[in-house]
N, C-alpha and C positions, 0 to 999 in steps of 0.2 A: 602533350608531352615537351619535356624536359629536352631529349631525345630527338622531335622533331623538328619545335622551334629555337631552341638553341638558349647561351644564358644571356645574351640583351635581352631577349622576349619575354624569360620571368621575369628576369628586373627591370622591366615597365611595367608588367600585369602585378608587383608587390610595389611598386611605386606609389601606382593609381589608384589601388585599393588593399594596402593592410595599414594601413599608419590610419589608426585611426574604428577601423573597422573589424571585422572578423571576414578572413579568407580559410574557410572549411577543408582539409583534406579529407578525405578518403581511401584510408590507407587496408588492405589486406595481409590476412597472417599468413609468415609470421609473425610481424608489422602490427602493433599495438597501438600504438602513437605516433604521430608527427606533432613538432610545436616550431617550430619559428619566430622567434619574441622581439619586438624591433619596439623600444621605448623612444617616447618625443624626443627627448635630448637622450646623444649621444657622446659619453664623456664626466666630464665634473659635476654633480650636481650641488643641491644641499644635503642631497642625504644620502651620498657615496657617489661611486663608479657607476656609472652603468654600459654594459657593450650589447650590442646584438647575442641573440644566441638562437643556437637551433639543437632540438632536441630529436632521435629517433628510438623510441624504445621496443621494442623484440624480443618476443615469448625466450626465454635460453633454451626451453626444449629443442630450438629449433638448432641450433650447435650440436647437436647429435643422431641432428638427419643425415643421410649420405644427401655431400656435395656440399652444404648449407654454408658449411662453417668459411669454407673456399669462397663460399658466394659473396658472404657479409664481409668475411676482409675485404674482396675489389670491389665492393661496394662500399665502406671504411676510406680505401684509397683514395676512391673515386668524388666521393664525399668534402675530404681533404683536399682533392686537386681544387673544386669550380668553390670553395666557400673559402679558401684558403684564412685557416683560422691560427691568432698567435694562439692558441690553445685547444685540445679540442681532446677527448678519451673514450674506451670501449670498458666499460663495467659491467656487473652482474652485480642487482642491490636484489636482495632479497628479501621477501615478506611480502609482498602481494597478492591477492586473490581475486583467484582465477576463477567468472561467473559466465557461461549464454556466452561464451566469445569476448567479454569483456573483462580489463583487467582491470581492478580498484586498492587503493589506496588504503593502508590501514593503521595500525600504533603500531607495529614492529614492520614497517614496512621501512628501509635504509633509506638513509637519504645522500645524495650525490652533494662533497664537501661546497662546490661549487653550487647557489641559490638561483635560477632563474639568468638575470641580467646583474647581478650584482659581483660585476670580480672584482675583488678581490686581495689576487694573487694564485702564486699557484700552489695546488693542491694537494695533499697528503696522495699516495697507494695507499689501495694495490688497486693497481688496475690492467686489464691484458693488454692492453697500450694505448699510446698519446702520440698525438702529432703537434709538432712548434712549428708557426711562421715568424715573421719577423714583429718584436723584437723577442723574444725571449732564447729564440736560435741560437742568437748569440751570446747571451747572455748565461749560457747554462751549454761547456763544451763536451762533458761527459757525455751529453747527450745524442749529439752531433758524431761523436767517439761512437758510437754503439748504432748508431741509427743508416737505415735507408733512407737516403735524399737524392729526393722527387719537385724539381722545377722548384730546389729555395726551401720544400719544405720537410723537415727534419723526423720522419716515423718511427718510429720505437716500435716489435710486439713480441710479444710471447710466439712460442713454436704450438702453442695448444690454447683456444681462451676458454677449453674445459675444463680444465687444470685450475690449481688456487697462486700459479708462481701469480710475477710481478714484474710488469714492463719494466720498475722504476726499480729492481732486479741486473738488469742489464745496465745500467747504465747512474744508479744512485738516487737517492732523494735530491730532489733540486734544489739549489745555493740556497742558505738559508735564508738569505738577502732576499730574497725573490718571491721564499710560500708564504701560502696565507697564513696571517697571525691566530693560532687556536687562544682567543680571552675565556673559556674556560666556560662560554655561551650558548651552552647546544641547540637552542633555541633561536638566536638571532637570526635571520633575515640580512637583514643589513650592515655588513657591515662598518664597525667600530676602532677595528685596526685594521694600518697599511703598513707592509713590509718596507727597511728604508730601502731597496734600489725600486724604487716603483718608476714605467719607462715614462707614465703616460702621462708629465703633469702631474698638476695637483690636481687630487682625489676627491680633492671636494672642493663647491664656491662656498665664498663665504656666507654667512648666513641674510645679509646682509644683503646677496646681489640679487635681483630679481626674478632671473630666471634658474629653472630645477626644478 
């Protein structure tokens, strides 16, 4: 367990086992799914910019159980401090079908605006909470002004994750120059355009580059 063996042991285990293989996670209710994505090449590729990502799916009904909202808030802060992401958020996505303790995607399932590891700019709200790290914490000063700053990370959250209030209501929307570009193509998985303020260098490699 992470609590027993620590960060360095987890990094060593993932380095030795995750790339090119499958690491099986066994969550317990109300956690429905855990996923850690590490692409073979992180950064610019011929298809677009890829980043490692971590996703934790929790049954939203847990938010209405005594103590669980507070527990999930503490978990969110803890995960942020461990992973130190440049962006992360908490959202309620509807349209899943629950059957025999499992959760299934349907045609009506809402999709997060960031698809897997294809990072292409700051996504729109609503979100119950979000966290910013370097470099976005310095590119979005309004968020820092509304935030709880911990260990160099900027955390912004609503008071109640069961409400429809959005953390973006406290900070305003991300600067337009950093936002995910809406191309109008709802089925796009790999980004076709990138915001003008892109802090990671060229988002794509030239087609004649042999890597990526």
